[in-house]
PDB file with one MODEL, atoms N, CA, C and O in Angstrom:
MODEL        1
ATOM      1  N   MET A   1      39.390 -60.593   1.659  1.00  0.00           N
ATOM      2  CA  MET A   1      39.747 -59.630   0.643  1.00  0.00           C
ATOM      3  C   MET A   1      38.506 -59.163  -0.116  1.00  0.00           C
ATOM      4  O   MET A   1      38.412 -57.994  -0.491  1.00  0.00           O
ATOM      5  N   ALA A   2      37.568 -60.057  -0.340  1.00  0.00           N
ATOM      6  CA  ALA A   2      36.361 -59.713  -1.084  1.00  0.00           C
ATOM      7  C   ALA A   2      35.524 -58.709  -0.301  1.00  0.00           C
ATOM      8  O   ALA A   2      34.921 -57.813  -0.891  1.00  0.00           O
ATOM      9  N   ALA A   3      35.481 -58.849   1.009  1.00  0.00           N
ATOM     10  CA  ALA A   3      34.703 -57.929   1.839  1.00  0.00           C
ATOM     11  C   ALA A   3      35.307 -56.529   1.794  1.00  0.00           C
ATOM     12  O   ALA A   3      34.579 -55.536   1.772  1.00  0.00           O
ATOM     13  N   THR A   4      36.621 -56.451   1.781  1.00  0.00           N
ATOM     14  CA  THR A   4      37.290 -55.155   1.735  1.00  0.00           C
ATOM     15  C   THR A   4      37.028 -54.468   0.403  1.00  0.00           C
ATOM     16  O   THR A   4      36.739 -53.272   0.363  1.00  0.00           O
ATOM     17  N   SER A   5      37.128 -55.218  -0.682  1.00  0.00           N
ATOM     18  CA  SER A   5      36.909 -54.602  -1.992  1.00  0.00           C
ATOM     19  C   SER A   5      35.437 -54.193  -2.157  1.00  0.00           C
ATOM     20  O   SER A   5      35.148 -53.176  -2.787  1.00  0.00           O
ATOM     21  N   GLU A   6      34.516 -54.971  -1.599  1.00  0.00           N
ATOM     22  CA  GLU A   6      33.099 -54.611  -1.641  1.00  0.00           C
ATOM     23  C   GLU A   6      32.850 -53.333  -0.835  1.00  0.00           C
ATOM     24  O   GLU A   6      32.118 -52.456  -1.293  1.00  0.00           O
ATOM     25  N   ALA A   7      33.441 -53.214   0.348  1.00  0.00           N
ATOM     26  CA  ALA A   7      33.292 -52.014   1.167  1.00  0.00           C
ATOM     27  C   ALA A   7      33.874 -50.806   0.446  1.00  0.00           C
ATOM     28  O   ALA A   7      33.289 -49.723   0.469  1.00  0.00           O
ATOM     29  N   LEU A   8      35.026 -50.992  -0.196  1.00  0.00           N
ATOM     30  CA  LEU A   8      35.661 -49.911  -0.936  1.00  0.00           C
ATOM     31  C   LEU A   8      34.772 -49.472  -2.105  1.00  0.00           C
ATOM     32  O   LEU A   8      34.626 -48.277  -2.362  1.00  0.00           O
ATOM     33  N   ARG A   9      34.179 -50.442  -2.811  1.00  0.00           N
ATOM     34  CA  ARG A   9      33.290 -50.115  -3.925  1.00  0.00           C
ATOM     35  C   ARG A   9      32.083 -49.311  -3.431  1.00  0.00           C
ATOM     36  O   ARG A   9      31.686 -48.343  -4.079  1.00  0.00           O
ATOM     37  N   LEU A  10      31.496 -49.697  -2.293  1.00  0.00           N
ATOM     38  CA  LEU A  10      30.355 -48.972  -1.722  1.00  0.00           C
ATOM     39  C   LEU A  10      30.736 -47.552  -1.303  1.00  0.00           C
ATOM     40  O   LEU A  10      29.974 -46.608  -1.512  1.00  0.00           O
ATOM     41  N   LEU A  11      31.920 -47.413  -0.712  1.00  0.00           N
ATOM     42  CA  LEU A  11      32.383 -46.086  -0.297  1.00  0.00           C
ATOM     43  C   LEU A  11      32.609 -45.169  -1.501  1.00  0.00           C
ATOM     44  O   LEU A  11      32.277 -43.985  -1.460  1.00  0.00           O
ATOM     45  N   ILE A  12      33.177 -45.729  -2.572  1.00  0.00           N
ATOM     46  CA  ILE A  12      33.416 -44.926  -3.778  1.00  0.00           C
ATOM     47  C   ILE A  12      32.082 -44.506  -4.409  1.00  0.00           C
ATOM     48  O   ILE A  12      31.945 -43.378  -4.881  1.00  0.00           O
ATOM     49  N   ALA A  13      31.114 -45.408  -4.415  1.00  0.00           N
ATOM     50  CA  ALA A  13      29.792 -45.078  -4.956  1.00  0.00           C
ATOM     51  C   ALA A  13      29.144 -43.972  -4.114  1.00  0.00           C
ATOM     52  O   ALA A  13      28.540 -43.044  -4.653  1.00  0.00           O
ATOM     53  N   GLU A  14      29.275 -44.080  -2.796  1.00  0.00           N
ATOM     54  CA  GLU A  14      28.720 -43.053  -1.907  1.00  0.00           C
ATOM     55  C   GLU A  14      29.411 -41.710  -2.145  1.00  0.00           C
ATOM     56  O   GLU A  14      28.756 -40.669  -2.176  1.00  0.00           O
ATOM     57  N   ARG A  15      30.746 -41.736  -2.315  1.00  0.00           N
ATOM     58  CA  ARG A  15      31.486 -40.509  -2.595  1.00  0.00           C
ATOM     59  C   ARG A  15      31.021 -39.876  -3.902  1.00  0.00           C
ATOM     60  O   ARG A  15      30.881 -38.655  -3.978  1.00  0.00           O
ATOM     61  N   ASP A  16      30.782 -40.681  -4.925  1.00  0.00           N
ATOM     62  CA  ASP A  16      30.301 -40.163  -6.208  1.00  0.00           C
ATOM     63  C   ASP A  16      28.928 -39.523  -6.061  1.00  0.00           C
ATOM     64  O   ASP A  16      28.677 -38.467  -6.641  1.00  0.00           O
ATOM     65  N   ARG A  17      28.024 -40.154  -5.283  1.00  0.00           N
ATOM     66  CA  ARG A  17      26.710 -39.568  -5.047  1.00  0.00           C
ATOM     67  C   ARG A  17      26.843 -38.230  -4.320  1.00  0.00           C
ATOM     68  O   ARG A  17      26.157 -37.265  -4.657  1.00  0.00           O
ATOM     69  N   LEU A  18      27.720 -38.177  -3.331  1.00  0.00           N
ATOM     70  CA  LEU A  18      27.929 -36.928  -2.593  1.00  0.00           C
ATOM     71  C   LEU A  18      28.521 -35.847  -3.495  1.00  0.00           C
ATOM     72  O   LEU A  18      28.134 -34.681  -3.413  1.00  0.00           O
ATOM     73  N   ASP A  19      29.461 -36.238  -4.354  1.00  0.00           N
ATOM     74  CA  ASP A  19      30.051 -35.266  -5.282  1.00  0.00           C
ATOM     75  C   ASP A  19      28.993 -34.685  -6.212  1.00  0.00           C
ATOM     76  O   ASP A  19      28.989 -33.481  -6.468  1.00  0.00           O
ATOM     77  N   ARG A  20      28.087 -35.537  -6.724  1.00  0.00           N
ATOM     78  CA  ARG A  20      27.020 -35.044  -7.599  1.00  0.00           C
ATOM     79  C   ARG A  20      26.077 -34.117  -6.829  1.00  0.00           C
ATOM     80  O   ARG A  20      25.656 -33.088  -7.356  1.00  0.00           O
ATOM     81  N   ALA A  21      25.744 -34.477  -5.584  1.00  0.00           N
ATOM     82  CA  ALA A  21      24.849 -33.633  -4.776  1.00  0.00           C
ATOM     83  C   ALA A  21      25.501 -32.281  -4.488  1.00  0.00           C
ATOM     84  O   ALA A  21      24.836 -31.246  -4.541  1.00  0.00           O
ATOM     85  N   ILE A  22      26.778 -32.288  -4.190  1.00  0.00           N
ATOM     86  CA  ILE A  22      27.506 -31.039  -3.925  1.00  0.00           C
ATOM     87  C   ILE A  22      27.536 -30.181  -5.175  1.00  0.00           C
ATOM     88  O   ILE A  22      27.338 -28.968  -5.099  1.00  0.00           O
ATOM     89  N   ALA A  23      27.783 -30.795  -6.324  1.00  0.00           N
ATOM     90  CA  ALA A  23      27.821 -30.031  -7.578  1.00  0.00           C
ATOM     91  C   ALA A  23      26.461 -29.403  -7.866  1.00  0.00           C
ATOM     92  O   ALA A  23      26.396 -28.255  -8.307  1.00  0.00           O
ATOM     93  N   LEU A  24      25.373 -30.137  -7.623  1.00  0.00           N
ATOM     94  CA  LEU A  24      24.037 -29.583  -7.836  1.00  0.00           C
ATOM     95  C   LEU A  24      23.780 -28.405  -6.907  1.00  0.00           C
ATOM     96  O   LEU A  24      23.245 -27.381  -7.330  1.00  0.00           O
ATOM     97  N   LEU A  25      24.155 -28.549  -5.653  1.00  0.00           N
ATOM     98  CA  LEU A  25      23.943 -27.466  -4.691  1.00  0.00           C
ATOM     99  C   LEU A  25      24.780 -26.241  -5.041  1.00  0.00           C
ATOM    100  O   LEU A  25      24.322 -25.110  -4.880  1.00  0.00           O
ATOM    101  N   GLN A  26      25.985 -26.454  -5.512  1.00  0.00           N
ATOM    102  CA  GLN A  26      26.828 -25.326  -5.894  1.00  0.00           C
ATOM    103  C   GLN A  26      26.237 -24.590  -7.084  1.00  0.00           C
ATOM    104  O   GLN A  26      26.294 -23.362  -7.142  1.00  0.00           O
ATOM    105  N   ASN A  27      25.673 -25.323  -8.030  1.00  0.00           N
ATOM    106  CA  ASN A  27      25.043 -24.681  -9.185  1.00  0.00           C
ATOM    107  C   ASN A  27      23.829 -23.877  -8.753  1.00  0.00           C
ATOM    108  O   ASN A  27      23.586 -22.799  -9.296  1.00  0.00           O
ATOM    109  N   GLU A  28      23.057 -24.375  -7.788  1.00  0.00           N
ATOM    110  CA  GLU A  28      21.887 -23.644  -7.307  1.00  0.00           C
ATOM    111  C   GLU A  28      22.300 -22.350  -6.627  1.00  0.00           C
ATOM    112  O   GLU A  28      21.684 -21.307  -6.846  1.00  0.00           O
ATOM    113  N   THR A  29      23.338 -22.413  -5.805  1.00  0.00           N
ATOM    114  CA  THR A  29      23.753 -21.194  -5.110  1.00  0.00           C
ATOM    115  C   THR A  29      24.344 -20.190  -6.083  1.00  0.00           C
ATOM    116  O   THR A  29      24.222 -18.984  -5.867  1.00  0.00           O
ATOM    117  N   GLU A  30      24.978 -20.654  -7.142  1.00  0.00           N
ATOM    118  CA  GLU A  30      25.523 -19.728  -8.129  1.00  0.00           C
ATOM    119  C   GLU A  30      24.401 -19.007  -8.860  1.00  0.00           C
ATOM    120  O   GLU A  30      24.530 -17.823  -9.170  1.00  0.00           O
ATOM    121  N   THR A  31      23.296 -19.702  -9.144  1.00  0.00           N
ATOM    122  CA  THR A  31      22.190 -19.048  -9.836  1.00  0.00           C
ATOM    123  C   THR A  31      21.465 -18.096  -8.893  1.00  0.00           C
ATOM    124  O   THR A  31      20.891 -17.107  -9.348  1.00  0.00           O
ATOM    125  N   GLU A  32      21.479 -18.372  -7.588  1.00  0.00           N
ATOM    126  CA  GLU A  32      20.842 -17.476  -6.628  1.00  0.00           C
ATOM    127  C   GLU A  32      21.613 -16.173  -6.467  1.00  0.00           C
ATOM    128  O   GLU A  32      21.043 -15.170  -6.038  1.00  0.00           O
ATOM    129  N   GLU A  33      22.880 -16.171  -6.799  1.00  0.00           N
ATOM    130  CA  GLU A  33      23.715 -14.998  -6.594  1.00  0.00           C
ATOM    131  C   GLU A  33      23.787 -14.129  -7.844  1.00  0.00           C
ATOM    132  O   GLU A  33      24.744 -13.373  -8.018  1.00  0.00           O
ATOM    133  N   ARG A  34      22.797 -14.227  -8.707  1.00  0.00           N
ATOM    134  CA  ARG A  34      22.771 -13.354  -9.884  1.00  0.00           C
ATOM    135  C   ARG A  34      22.620 -11.916  -9.440  1.00  0.00           C
ATOM    136  O   ARG A  34      22.064 -11.648  -8.374  1.00  0.00           O
ATOM    137  N   PRO A  35      23.109 -10.988 -10.247  1.00  0.00           N
ATOM    138  CA  PRO A  35      22.936  -9.584  -9.866  1.00  0.00           C
ATOM    139  C   PRO A  35      21.463  -9.216  -9.833  1.00  0.00           C
ATOM    140  O   PRO A  35      20.674  -9.673 -10.660  1.00  0.00           O
ATOM    141  N   ARG A  36      21.108  -8.390  -8.872  1.00  0.00           N
ATOM    142  CA  ARG A  36      19.724  -7.955  -8.731  1.00  0.00           C
ATOM    143  C   ARG A  36      19.373  -6.977  -9.832  1.00  0.00           C
ATOM    144  O   ARG A  36      20.228  -6.255 -10.345  1.00  0.00           O
ATOM    145  N   ARG A  37      18.096  -6.970 -10.183  1.00  0.00           N
ATOM    146  CA  ARG A  37      17.624  -5.991 -11.146  1.00  0.00           C
ATOM    147  C   ARG A  37      17.182  -4.752 -10.397  1.00  0.00           C
ATOM    148  O   ARG A  37      16.705  -4.841  -9.266  1.00  0.00           O
ATOM    149  N   GLY A  38      17.337  -3.609 -11.016  1.00  0.00           N
ATOM    150  CA  GLY A  38      16.870  -2.374 -10.396  1.00  0.00           C
ATOM    151  C   GLY A  38      17.914  -1.734  -9.506  1.00  0.00           C
ATOM    152  O   GLY A  38      19.085  -2.114  -9.499  1.00  0.00           O
ATOM    153  N   ARG A  39      17.454  -0.754  -8.759  1.00  0.00           N
ATOM    154  CA  ARG A  39      18.318   0.019  -7.886  1.00  0.00           C
ATOM    155  C   ARG A  39      18.750  -0.839  -6.706  1.00  0.00           C
ATOM    156  O   ARG A  39      17.910  -1.525  -6.126  1.00  0.00           O
ATOM    157  N   PRO A  40      20.026  -0.829  -6.326  1.00  0.00           N
ATOM    158  CA  PRO A  40      20.471  -1.638  -5.199  1.00  0.00           C
ATOM    159  C   PRO A  40      19.895  -1.135  -3.887  1.00  0.00           C
ATOM    160  O   PRO A  40      19.629   0.060  -3.750  1.00  0.00           O
ATOM    161  N   PRO A  41      19.697  -2.023  -2.920  1.00  0.00           N
ATOM    162  CA  PRO A  41      19.149  -1.583  -1.635  1.00  0.00           C
ATOM    163  C   PRO A  41      20.081  -0.578  -0.971  1.00  0.00           C
ATOM    164  O   PRO A  41      21.302  -0.720  -1.023  1.00  0.00           O
ATOM    165  N   GLY A  42      19.501   0.425  -0.354  1.00  0.00           N
ATOM    166  CA  GLY A  42      20.300   1.442   0.320  1.00  0.00           C
ATOM    167  C   GLY A  42      20.850   2.492  -0.618  1.00  0.00           C
ATOM    168  O   GLY A  42      21.680   3.310  -0.221  1.00  0.00           O
ATOM    169  N   SER A  43      20.398   2.478  -1.853  1.00  0.00           N
ATOM    170  CA  SER A  43      20.890   3.442  -2.822  1.00  0.00           C
ATOM    171  C   SER A  43      20.472   4.850  -2.417  1.00  0.00           C
ATOM    172  O   SER A  43      19.381   5.048  -1.882  1.00  0.00           O
ATOM    173  N   LYS A  44      21.321   5.808  -2.666  1.00  0.00           N
ATOM    174  CA  LYS A  44      21.035   7.197  -2.320  1.00  0.00           C
ATOM    175  C   LYS A  44      20.696   7.996  -3.565  1.00  0.00           C
ATOM    176  O   LYS A  44      21.063   9.165  -3.677  1.00  0.00           O
ATOM    177  N   ASN A  45      19.999   7.371  -4.496  1.00  0.00           N
ATOM    178  CA  ASN A  45      19.600   8.053  -5.724  1.00  0.00           C
ATOM    179  C   ASN A  45      18.649   9.184  -5.363  1.00  0.00           C
ATOM    180  O   ASN A  45      17.561   8.939  -4.842  1.00  0.00           O
ATOM    181  N   SER A  46      19.045  10.399  -5.631  1.00  0.00           N
ATOM    182  CA  SER A  46      18.258  11.552  -5.193  1.00  0.00           C
ATOM    183  C   SER A  46      16.891  11.591  -5.860  1.00  0.00           C
ATOM    184  O   SER A  46      15.923  12.030  -5.239  1.00  0.00           O
ATOM    185  N   LYS A  47      16.788  11.154  -7.081  1.00  0.00           N
ATOM    186  CA  LYS A  47      15.517  11.187  -7.781  1.00  0.00           C
ATOM    187  C   LYS A  47      14.538  10.194  -7.151  1.00  0.00           C
ATOM    188  O   LYS A  47      13.345  10.482  -7.050  1.00  0.00           O
ATOM    189  N   ALA A  48      15.029   9.043  -6.733  1.00  0.00           N
ATOM    190  CA  ALA A  48      14.157   8.018  -6.165  1.00  0.00           C
ATOM    191  C   ALA A  48      13.777   8.338  -4.729  1.00  0.00           C
ATOM    192  O   ALA A  48      12.675   7.997  -4.298  1.00  0.00           O
ATOM    193  N   THR A  49      14.656   8.981  -3.983  1.00  0.00           N
ATOM    194  CA  THR A  49      14.369   9.254  -2.580  1.00  0.00           C
ATOM    195  C   THR A  49      13.699  10.598  -2.373  1.00  0.00           C
ATOM    196  O   THR A  49      13.285  10.924  -1.261  1.00  0.00           O
ATOM    197  N   LYS A  50      13.591  11.375  -3.431  1.00  0.00           N
ATOM    198  CA  LYS A  50      12.984  12.698  -3.311  1.00  0.00           C
ATOM    199  C   LYS A  50      11.499  12.560  -3.000  1.00  0.00           C
ATOM    200  O   LYS A  50      10.796  11.776  -3.638  1.00  0.00           O
ATOM    201  N   ARG A  51      11.032  13.309  -2.036  1.00  0.00           N
ATOM    202  CA  ARG A  51       9.639  13.247  -1.628  1.00  0.00           C
ATOM    203  C   ARG A  51       8.769  13.962  -2.647  1.00  0.00           C
ATOM    204  O   ARG A  51       9.056  15.090  -3.050  1.00  0.00           O
ATOM    205  N   ARG A  52       7.708  13.293  -3.055  1.00  0.00           N
ATOM    206  CA  ARG A  52       6.787  13.927  -3.996  1.00  0.00           C
ATOM    207  C   ARG A  52       5.679  14.615  -3.225  1.00  0.00           C
ATOM    208  O   ARG A  52       5.505  14.377  -2.030  1.00  0.00           O
ATOM    209  N   GLY A  53       4.945  15.449  -3.889  1.00  0.00           N
ATOM    210  CA  GLY A  53       3.827  16.109  -3.251  1.00  0.00           C
ATOM    211  C   GLY A  53       4.163  17.533  -2.898  1.00  0.00           C
ATOM    212  O   GLY A  53       5.013  18.169  -3.521  1.00  0.00           O
ATOM    213  N   ARG A  54       3.478  18.021  -1.882  1.00  0.00           N
ATOM    214  CA  ARG A  54       3.673  19.428  -1.531  1.00  0.00           C
ATOM    215  C   ARG A  54       4.949  19.634  -0.720  1.00  0.00           C
ATOM    216  O   ARG A  54       5.443  18.712  -0.071  1.00  0.00           O
ATOM    217  N   PRO A  55       5.466  20.843  -0.768  1.00  0.00           N
ATOM    218  CA  PRO A  55       6.696  21.134  -0.025  1.00  0.00           C
ATOM    219  C   PRO A  55       6.420  21.139   1.477  1.00  0.00           C
ATOM    220  O   PRO A  55       5.268  21.275   1.890  1.00  0.00           O
ATOM    221  N   PRO A  56       7.441  20.997   2.284  1.00  0.00           N
ATOM    222  CA  PRO A  56       7.243  20.990   3.735  1.00  0.00           C
ATOM    223  C   PRO A  56       6.681  22.327   4.233  1.00  0.00           C
ATOM    224  O   PRO A  56       6.940  23.385   3.658  1.00  0.00           O
ATOM    225  N   MET A  57       5.904  22.246   5.318  1.00  0.00           N
ATOM    226  CA  MET A  57       5.297  23.465   5.862  1.00  0.00           C
ATOM    227  C   MET A  57       6.325  24.277   6.635  1.00  0.00           C
ATOM    228  O   MET A  57       7.246  23.737   7.249  1.00  0.00           O
ATOM    229  N   THR A  58       6.139  25.586   6.587  1.00  0.00           N
ATOM    230  CA  THR A  58       6.982  26.458   7.379  1.00  0.00           C
ATOM    231  C   THR A  58       6.460  26.445   8.817  1.00  0.00           C
ATOM    232  O   THR A  58       5.395  25.896   9.102  1.00  0.00           O
ATOM    233  N   GLU A  59       7.215  27.047   9.696  1.00  0.00           N
ATOM    234  CA  GLU A  59       6.815  27.104  11.112  1.00  0.00           C
ATOM    235  C   GLU A  59       5.489  27.835  11.280  1.00  0.00           C
ATOM    236  O   GLU A  59       4.634  27.390  12.046  1.00  0.00           O
ATOM    237  N   SER A  60       5.305  28.946  10.578  1.00  0.00           N
ATOM    238  CA  SER A  60       4.057  29.708  10.713  1.00  0.00           C
ATOM    239  C   SER A  60       2.869  28.907  10.156  1.00  0.00           C
ATOM    240  O   SER A  60       1.770  28.972  10.707  1.00  0.00           O
ATOM    241  N   GLU A  61       3.082  28.166   9.087  1.00  0.00           N
ATOM    242  CA  GLU A  61       2.006  27.337   8.536  1.00  0.00           C
ATOM    243  C   GLU A  61       1.618  26.219   9.511  1.00  0.00           C
ATOM    244  O   GLU A  61       0.438  25.913   9.679  1.00  0.00           O
ATOM    245  N   ARG A  62       2.629  25.614  10.152  1.00  0.00           N
ATOM    246  CA  ARG A  62       2.348  24.571  11.151  1.00  0.00           C
ATOM    247  C   ARG A  62       1.564  25.141  12.317  1.00  0.00           C
ATOM    248  O   ARG A  62       0.623  24.515  12.806  1.00  0.00           O
ATOM    249  N   ARG A  63       1.949  26.329  12.763  1.00  0.00           N
ATOM    250  CA  ARG A  63       1.261  26.971  13.886  1.00  0.00           C
ATOM    251  C   ARG A  63      -0.198  27.267  13.532  1.00  0.00           C
ATOM    252  O   ARG A  63      -1.098  27.029  14.337  1.00  0.00           O
ATOM    253  N   ALA A  64      -0.424  27.786  12.323  1.00  0.00           N
ATOM    254  CA  ALA A  64      -1.786  28.094  11.879  1.00  0.00           C
ATOM    255  C   ALA A  64      -2.618  26.819  11.773  1.00  0.00           C
ATOM    256  O   ALA A  64      -3.782  26.809  12.173  1.00  0.00           O
ATOM    257  N   ALA A  65      -2.044  25.752  11.242  1.00  0.00           N
ATOM    258  CA  ALA A  65      -2.766  24.486  11.131  1.00  0.00           C
ATOM    259  C   ALA A  65      -3.090  23.949  12.520  1.00  0.00           C
ATOM    260  O   ALA A  65      -4.174  23.406  12.733  1.00  0.00           O
ATOM    261  N   SER A  66      -2.175  24.090  13.457  1.00  0.00           N
ATOM    262  CA  SER A  66      -2.398  23.635  14.821  1.00  0.00           C
ATOM    263  C   SER A  66      -3.580  24.372  15.447  1.00  0.00           C
ATOM    264  O   SER A  66      -4.443  23.755  16.071  1.00  0.00           O
ATOM    265  N   GLU A  67      -3.613  25.663  15.281  1.00  0.00           N
ATOM    266  CA  GLU A  67      -4.720  26.454  15.833  1.00  0.00           C
ATOM    267  C   GLU A  67      -6.052  26.056  15.195  1.00  0.00           C
ATOM    268  O   GLU A  67      -7.058  25.911  15.889  1.00  0.00           O
ATOM    269  N   ARG A  68      -6.054  25.879  13.872  1.00  0.00           N
ATOM    270  CA  ARG A  68      -7.276  25.447  13.179  1.00  0.00           C
ATOM    271  C   ARG A  68      -7.775  24.121  13.719  1.00  0.00           C
ATOM    272  O   ARG A  68      -8.970  23.957  13.965  1.00  0.00           O
ATOM    273  N   MET A  69      -6.864  23.170  13.904  1.00  0.00           N
ATOM    274  CA  MET A  69      -7.267  21.850  14.376  1.00  0.00           C
ATOM    275  C   MET A  69      -7.740  21.900  15.828  1.00  0.00           C
ATOM    276  O   MET A  69      -8.659  21.167  16.194  1.00  0.00           O
ATOM    277  N   LYS A  70      -7.139  22.738  16.654  1.00  0.00           N
ATOM    278  CA  LYS A  70      -7.609  22.887  18.040  1.00  0.00           C
ATOM    279  C   LYS A  70      -9.041  23.394  18.053  1.00  0.00           C
ATOM    280  O   LYS A  70      -9.871  22.897  18.814  1.00  0.00           O
ATOM    281  N   LYS A  71      -9.332  24.378  17.216  1.00  0.00           N
ATOM    282  CA  LYS A  71     -10.701  24.905  17.119  1.00  0.00           C
ATOM    283  C   LYS A  71     -11.654  23.833  16.599  1.00  0.00           C
ATOM    284  O   LYS A  71     -12.768  23.691  17.102  1.00  0.00           O
ATOM    285  N   TYR A  72     -11.216  23.082  15.596  1.00  0.00           N
ATOM    286  CA  TYR A  72     -12.036  22.034  15.002  1.00  0.00           C
ATOM    287  C   TYR A  72     -12.413  20.986  16.047  1.00  0.00           C
ATOM    288  O   TYR A  72     -13.582  20.618  16.164  1.00  0.00           O
ATOM    289  N   TRP A  73     -11.423  20.504  16.808  1.00  0.00           N
ATOM    290  CA  TRP A  73     -11.704  19.458  17.795  1.00  0.00           C
ATOM    291  C   TRP A  73     -12.504  19.998  18.980  1.00  0.00           C
ATOM    292  O   TRP A  73     -13.314  19.274  19.559  1.00  0.00           O
ATOM    293  N   ALA A  74     -12.288  21.243  19.338  1.00  0.00           N
ATOM    294  CA  ALA A  74     -13.092  21.828  20.410  1.00  0.00           C
ATOM    295  C   ALA A  74     -14.558  21.874  19.980  1.00  0.00           C
ATOM    296  O   ALA A  74     -15.452  21.586  20.776  1.00  0.00           O
ATOM    297  N   LYS A  75     -14.798  22.235  18.731  1.00  0.00           N
ATOM    298  CA  LYS A  75     -16.166  22.277  18.208  1.00  0.00           C
ATOM    299  C   LYS A  75     -16.768  20.874  18.195  1.00  0.00           C
ATOM    300  O   LYS A  75     -17.944  20.710  18.520  1.00  0.00           O
ATOM    301  N   ARG A  76     -15.992  19.871  17.829  1.00  0.00           N
ATOM    302  CA  ARG A  76     -16.476  18.485  17.795  1.00  0.00           C
ATOM    303  C   ARG A  76     -16.814  17.999  19.207  1.00  0.00           C
ATOM    304  O   ARG A  76     -17.839  17.347  19.407  1.00  0.00           O
ATOM    305  N   ARG A  77     -15.961  18.311  20.183  1.00  0.00           N
ATOM    306  CA  ARG A  77     -16.220  17.883  21.568  1.00  0.00           C
ATOM    307  C   ARG A  77     -17.498  18.543  22.084  1.00  0.00           C
ATOM    308  O   ARG A  77     -18.310  17.915  22.762  1.00  0.00           O
ATOM    309  N   LYS A  78     -17.658  19.829  21.746  1.00  0.00           N
ATOM    310  CA  LYS A  78     -18.842  20.559  22.192  1.00  0.00           C
ATOM    311  C   LYS A  78     -20.100  19.939  21.587  1.00  0.00           C
ATOM    312  O   LYS A  78     -21.107  19.787  22.278  1.00  0.00           O
ATOM    313  N   ALA A  79     -20.052  19.579  20.299  1.00  0.00           N
ATOM    314  CA  ALA A  79     -21.200  18.967  19.651  1.00  0.00           C
ATOM    315  C   ALA A  79     -21.491  17.582  20.230  1.00  0.00           C
ATOM    316  O   ALA A  79     -22.650  17.178  20.322  1.00  0.00           O
ATOM    317  N   ALA A  80     -20.444  16.856  20.618  1.00  0.00           N
ATOM    318  CA  ALA A  80     -20.622  15.519  21.174  1.00  0.00           C
ATOM    319  C   ALA A  80     -21.281  15.590  22.545  1.00  0.00           C
ATOM    320  O   ALA A  80     -22.058  14.704  22.900  1.00  0.00           O
ATOM    321  N   LYS A  81     -20.984  16.628  23.320  1.00  0.00           N
ATOM    322  CA  LYS A  81     -21.580  16.778  24.645  1.00  0.00           C
ATOM    323  C   LYS A  81     -23.084  17.052  24.529  1.00  0.00           C
ATOM    324  O   LYS A  81     -23.874  16.594  25.355  1.00  0.00           O
ATOM    325  N   LYS A  82     -23.464  17.805  23.493  1.00  0.00           N
ATOM    326  CA  LYS A  82     -24.896  18.134  23.293  1.00  0.00           C
ATOM    327  C   LYS A  82     -25.686  16.889  22.888  1.00  0.00           C
ATOM    328  O   LYS A  82     -26.856  16.753  23.246  1.00  0.00           O
ATOM    329  N   ALA A  83     -25.068  16.006  22.164  1.00  0.00           N
ATOM    330  CA  ALA A  83     -25.798  14.824  21.657  1.00  0.00           C
ATOM    331  C   ALA A  83     -25.996  13.732  22.656  1.00  0.00           C
ATOM    332  O   ALA A  83     -26.592  12.703  22.336  1.00  0.00           O
TER     333      ALA A  83
ENDMDL
END
């Protein structure tokens, strides 16, 4: 009978330790789930997602820039061949 009561006492002590560990872990996870500060991820706030800087180029502007850069690189290749 003494062995049974000793085993029962050890099991109850182990259960109490596990209960305390579970309670600590639950408190940690609750603090981790606090609401985030700032804008939520994936937000479609137009002010935040709006592109700053210059406006997008028109088709004619892109074409002109392309021609300028072709001339620029052709000049660079020509200079590299001379050197």
